[in-house]
Structure formats: C-alpha cells, structure tokens
C-alpha positions as CSV (number, residue, x, y, z in Angstrom):
1,M,191.0,210.7,11.7
2,S,193.4,213.3,12.5
3,P,196.6,212.6,14.4
4,D,195.2,214.4,17.4
5,T,192.1,212.1,17.6
6,A,194.0,208.8,17.0
7,P,193.4,206.3,19.9
8,Q,196.3,206.0,22.3
9,V,198.1,202.7,22.0
10,S,199.4,201.1,25.2
11,A,202.9,199.6,25.6
12,P,203.2,196.2,24.1
13,K,202.8,193.2,26.4
14,S,206.3,192.0,25.7
15,R,207.6,195.0,27.6
16,R,205.7,194.1,30.7
17,W,207.1,190.6,30.5
18,L,210.6,192.0,30.2
19,F,210.2,193.9,33.5
20,V,208.7,190.8,35.2
21,G,211.7,188.7,33.9
22,L,214.2,191.3,35.1
23,G,212.5,191.4,38.5
24,A,212.6,187.7,38.8
25,S,216.3,187.6,37.7
26,L,217.1,190.2,40.4
27,V,215.3,188.1,43.1
28,V,217.2,185.0,42.1
29,N,220.6,186.8,42.0
30,M,219.9,188.3,45.5
31,L,219.0,184.8,46.8
32,L,222.2,183.3,45.4
33,I,224.3,186.1,46.8
34,G,222.6,185.7,50.2
35,L,223.3,181.9,50.2
36,F,227.0,182.5,49.3
37,V,227.5,185.2,52.0
38,G,225.6,183.1,54.5
39,A,227.8,180.0,53.8
40,R,231.0,182.1,54.1
41,L,229.8,183.5,57.4
42,H,228.7,180.2,58.7
43,H,231.9,178.4,57.8
44,G,234.2,181.2,59.0
45,G,235.7,182.2,55.7
46,G,238.8,180.8,54.2
47,H,241.4,178.8,56.1
48,G,244.8,177.3,55.3
49,F,243.7,173.7,55.2
50,K,241.0,172.0,53.2
51,G,239.3,168.7,53.5
52,P,239.0,166.2,56.3
53,H,242.4,167.0,57.7
54,F,241.6,170.6,58.7
55,E,240.2,169.8,62.1
56,F,243.1,167.5,63.0
57,M,245.7,170.0,61.9
58,R,244.0,172.8,63.8
59,S,244.2,170.7,67.0
60,L,248.0,170.5,66.8
61,P,250.6,172.9,68.1
62,A,251.9,175.4,65.6
63,E,255.4,173.9,65.2
64,R,254.0,170.4,64.8
65,R,251.4,171.6,62.3
66,S,254.0,173.1,60.0
67,E,256.0,169.8,60.0
68,L,253.0,167.7,59.1
69,R,251.7,170.4,56.7
70,K,254.8,169.8,54.5
71,D,254.1,166.1,54.5
72,L,250.5,166.6,53.5
73,D,251.5,169.0,50.8
74,A,253.9,166.4,49.4
75,L,251.1,163.8,49.5
76,R,248.8,166.1,47.6
77,A,251.4,167.0,45.0
78,G,252.0,163.3,44.3
79,M,248.3,162.7,44.0
80,H,248.1,165.6,41.6
81,E,250.8,164.2,39.4
82,S,249.2,160.8,39.3
83,R,245.8,162.4,38.4
84,E,247.5,164.2,35.5
85,A,249.1,161.0,34.3
86,S,245.8,159.1,34.5
87,R,244.1,161.9,32.6
88,A,246.6,161.7,29.8
89,L,246.2,157.9,29.6
90,R,242.4,158.2,29.5
91,A,242.7,160.7,26.7
92,A,245.0,158.3,24.8
93,A,242.6,155.4,25.4
94,R,239.7,157.5,24.2
95,E,241.5,158.2,20.9
96,V,242.3,154.5,20.5
97,I,238.7,153.5,21.2
98,L,237.3,156.0,18.6
99,K,239.9,155.2,15.9
100,E,238.6,153.3,12.9
101,P,239.0,150.5,12.2
102,F,238.5,149.2,15.7
103,D,241.7,147.5,17.0
104,R,240.7,145.2,19.9
105,A,244.3,144.6,21.0
106,A,245.2,148.3,21.1
107,V,242.0,149.1,23.0
108,A,242.7,146.3,25.5
109,A,246.3,147.7,26.0
110,A,245.0,151.3,26.5
111,V,242.4,150.2,29.0
112,S,244.9,148.1,30.8
113,A,247.3,151.0,31.0
114,V,244.6,153.2,32.6
115,G,243.8,150.5,35.1
116,A,247.5,150.0,35.9
117,A,248.0,153.7,36.4
118,K,245.1,153.8,38.9
119,I,246.5,150.9,40.8
120,E,250.0,152.5,40.9
121,A,248.5,155.9,42.0
122,G,246.7,154.1,44.8
123,R,249.8,152.3,45.9
124,V,251.9,155.5,45.9
125,A,249.2,157.4,47.8
126,A,248.9,154.6,50.4
127,D,252.7,154.5,50.9
128,R,252.9,158.3,51.4
129,F,249.9,158.1,53.8
130,V,251.6,155.4,55.8
131,D,254.8,157.6,55.9
132,L,252.7,160.5,57.2
133,L,251.2,158.3,59.9
134,S,254.6,157.0,60.9
135,R,255.7,160.6,61.6
136,M,252.8,161.1,64.0
137,T,252.9,160.2,67.6
138,A,250.5,157.6,69.0
139,E,248.3,160.3,70.5
140,E,248.2,162.2,67.1
141,R,247.2,159.0,65.3
142,K,244.4,158.3,67.7
143,T,243.1,161.8,67.4
144,F,243.3,161.7,63.6
145,M,241.4,158.4,63.4
146,N,238.8,159.6,65.9
147,L,238.2,162.7,63.8
148,L,237.9,160.7,60.6
149,D,235.5,158.3,62.2
150,R,233.4,161.2,63.6
151,R,233.3,162.9,60.2
152,R,232.0,159.6,58.8
153,G,229.5,159.3,61.6
154,R,231.1,156.3,63.2
155,F,232.3,155.9,66.8
156,R,234.2,152.6,67.0
157,E,234.7,152.6,70.8
158,P,232.5,154.2,73.4
159,G,235.4,156.3,74.8
160,D,236.3,157.8,71.4
161,R,233.6,160.4,71.5
162,D,234.9,161.8,74.8
163,D,238.5,161.8,73.7
164,L,238.0,164.8,71.4
C-alpha cells in the first residue's frame, strides 16, 4: 500500500467526548451565572444591612437608623470576638483530645472551658441585645418583634399582621 492509497482514519472517539464535555460544562456554567444574576436582580442587589434586622432598620427614619446601626455594629463586633475566643478554645481542646497519652482531667477541663465560653458569649450577647432594645421606643420594639415573628412565620396576635 502506498501512502496515497492508505485508508483515511477518523478522529479518535476521545476527541468527540472532549467536545461533548466542554459543551456540557458551558451549559452548566451559563446556568449557574443565570441563577446568580437572577438572584441578584430578584433581591435588589447589595444593601447596607444584612440578616433579619434589615427590614426593621429600613422602616426607621434615617437619623434613628444611624443611631441604632452603631449599636448593632457593636453587638456584631462583640459576637465576632466571642466567636474567635471560642474557636481558639475549641482548637486547644482538639489538641488536648488528640494528645497521647489520653489525660481525662485535661480533656474535661478543655471541654468545660469551651462550654463556659459559649455560655459567657450568650450572656454577653443577651445583655447587648437588651441594651439595644432599651434604646428603642415602644413602637420600635413592637415593629421589631412583629417583623421577627413574621420572618419566622408566626403571628402572635391577630392585629400584628395589619400593624406592618
């Protein structure tokens, strides 16, 4: 057989699967981008407040909003600090638990320290939350609780739904 009469060999099948895989990847990427863009458009993009307090803060006048925003920021900062302390205690407890030979008393002390830090963080967060509530007017507290109940799907009193 001469080189001119040799049979033509088609592209290997693995190349076809490569194009199929690339096409499928493109479709998945476009779907994810569409979901992300749709969510951003649906939720109105970014805003200054996150979490369950956004709707409440948005309902306040601008001057009152800035006052309470400072209190909320302080509350969040305190929570961040206590989370970091708890994380460090958990890491230390992990090291004690994995250390050989196993020391029951040391493990009990480390686990107790983690539990005590959680309790203290909860107490501090509760105190700061009560301080924040004490700075609100009666009407603001009522609006705040109604919004929280609505977010959770609860309406404690028949009139609460109409107050918003």
